[in-house]
N, C-alpha and C positions, 0 to 999 in steps of 0.2 A: 768487496763490501758494496760497491756501487751496483753490482749485478743483484745482490740480495735486496737492496732497497728498491730497485726497479721492479723486481718480482713482487715484493711486498706491496708496493704501490698499485700494481695491476691487480693483485688479489683484493685489496681494499676497494678499489673501484668497482670490481665485479660484484663483491658482496653488497656494496652500497646501492648499486644500480639494480640488483635483483630484489632488494628490499622494497624498492619503489616500483617494481614491475606492475604493469596493469594486468589484472587477472581477468581472463576471458573464458567463457564457457559457451558451448554451442547452445543456441536457442532451443533446439529440440530436446537437449538434455535437461535444461532448466524446466521445460514444460511437461516432462514425463509424469511428474507427480501431481500435476494440476488437474482438477476435475474436468474442465473444458479445455483440452489440449489445443484444439485448433484456434480457440479464442486467444489463448496464451501466445502461441507462435505468431499469430496475426498481430497482436498487440506489440510484442517485442520487435518484430520486423518492421513495424510502422514507425519506429523511432526515427526521427529525422537525423540526417548525417550518417556518416560511415562508422562511427565508433559504437561497438557493441560490447565493450568491456562491462564487467559487473557493476562498477560504480556508476557509469553513465546510464545503464539499464535501471538501476535502483532509483537514481534521481528522476529518471523519465517516468517510472511507475508512481513515484510520489506525486509528480506533477499531474499525471493523468487521474490518479485517485482524487487529488484535490479539486481538479476541474469538475469531475463528476459529483463530488461532494457539494461543491458550490451550486451546481445546477439543481441538485436535490434539495438544498436549503431554499433556493428560490421557489421551487415547486411547493415545498411545504408551507412557506409563507403565503403563497397564493391560495393553497388548499385551506389554510386556517382562516383566511379572510373570507373565503366562499363557503365556509361550513355553517355560517349563520347560527340557527338554533339547534343544530345537531350536536348535542353535548358529547356523544360518544366519538364522533368524528373529530371534534375539536380536541378532546382528550388524547386521542391517538396521535393526531398530527403534531400537537404540542410536545408529546413525549418523544416522537421521532425527531422533531426539531432539535430538542435537547441532545439527543444522541448524535445527530449530524454536526451540531456545532462542536461537540466534544471531538468528533472525528477530525474536523478541520483543525482544531487545536493540536491534536496528536500529530497530524501531518506536518504542521509547522515545527513541532518538536523533533519530528523525524528528520527534517532538513538539517536542523542544528546538530543532531546526533550523528548524522552522516558526515558532516564536515569535521566533527570531532573524532571520527573513527569508532564510535560506540555502536557497532553493528548489532551487537546482541540486544541493545535497547531498541534499535530501529526494528528489529525482527519482532520484539514484543509489541511495539506500536502497531505494526502491520497486522498482527494477530488480534489486537484489541480493536482495530477498525472493524474486523469481521464480526467480533462479538457485539459491538455497538449496532451494526447493521441487523444482526439477528435479533437483538433485543427490541429494535424498532418494529420489526415485522412480527416477531413471535411473542413479545412481551418480556418485561424484566424479570418477572417471577412466575413460576408454574401455576400458582393459584390466582393470578390476576384476572378478575372477572371481565375485564375489557378485551381480553384476547382469547382466541384469535379474532382480530378485527377483520371483517370481510371487506377489504379495500378494493373498490372498483376503479380507483384513480390510476394514474401513471406511477404512483409512488413504488409499488412493488417492483416495477421494471427498472426504475431509477436506482432503487436500493440493490437490486440484483447486479446491476452494472458496477456499482461501487464495490460490492462483494467480490465480483469476479476479478476486478483489477487489483483489489487488495490481496486476493489469493495469489495472483502473479507476482505482486510486490513481495509477499512473503517467500515465494519460491526463489526469487532472485536473492533475497537476503539469506536464505538457507545456504546458497552457494558462496555468498560473500563472507559468511561467518559459519563455517562448517563445524566449529567447536561446540555449537549448541545442539 
C-alpha cells in the first residue's frame, strides 16, 4: 500500500507541475504569420532578460504597445494644439486622440485579463487595437467626408508602429490561446 501511495503522489506532482508549465514557442514560429516578419523577430528578441515564454512575450508586447500608444497620444495633443484654424486637421487629430485613448484603456484591460488567464479576451483586445489604429488613419465609416485625411505629420508613422506591435501582440496571443 505504501508503494501505491508513493506512485500516486509522484503522479499527482507530475500532473500538477505540468499544468503550471511555462509554454514556449520559437520566435520565428510566432512571427511566421505576421506581415512584417523581421520586425516581429527583432521586437520579440529585444525583450530584456532571458525568458522567452509566451506569457512574458505577451506582457512585453502589451508594454511596448502601451509605450508607443502613449507617445502617439502626446504627438496628437501637440498636433491638436498646433492645428490652429485648420478645422479639418483638428477634426482628424481629435478623432485619432479618442481612438488612441481607447487603445490605452484596452491595453490596461489586457494586463488585467492576462493576470486572470482570460487569453481569449486579451486576443480580442489586441485585434481591437488594430481596428482603432485603422479607424484613426482611414476613418470610422466608409462615407466619412473627412477621410482619407492627407496627413503630412508623423502621426501615420506613429500609428503604423502601434499597429505593427499590436500585430505581434496578437500573434503571441494566438499561440498562448490556440483554442480561438
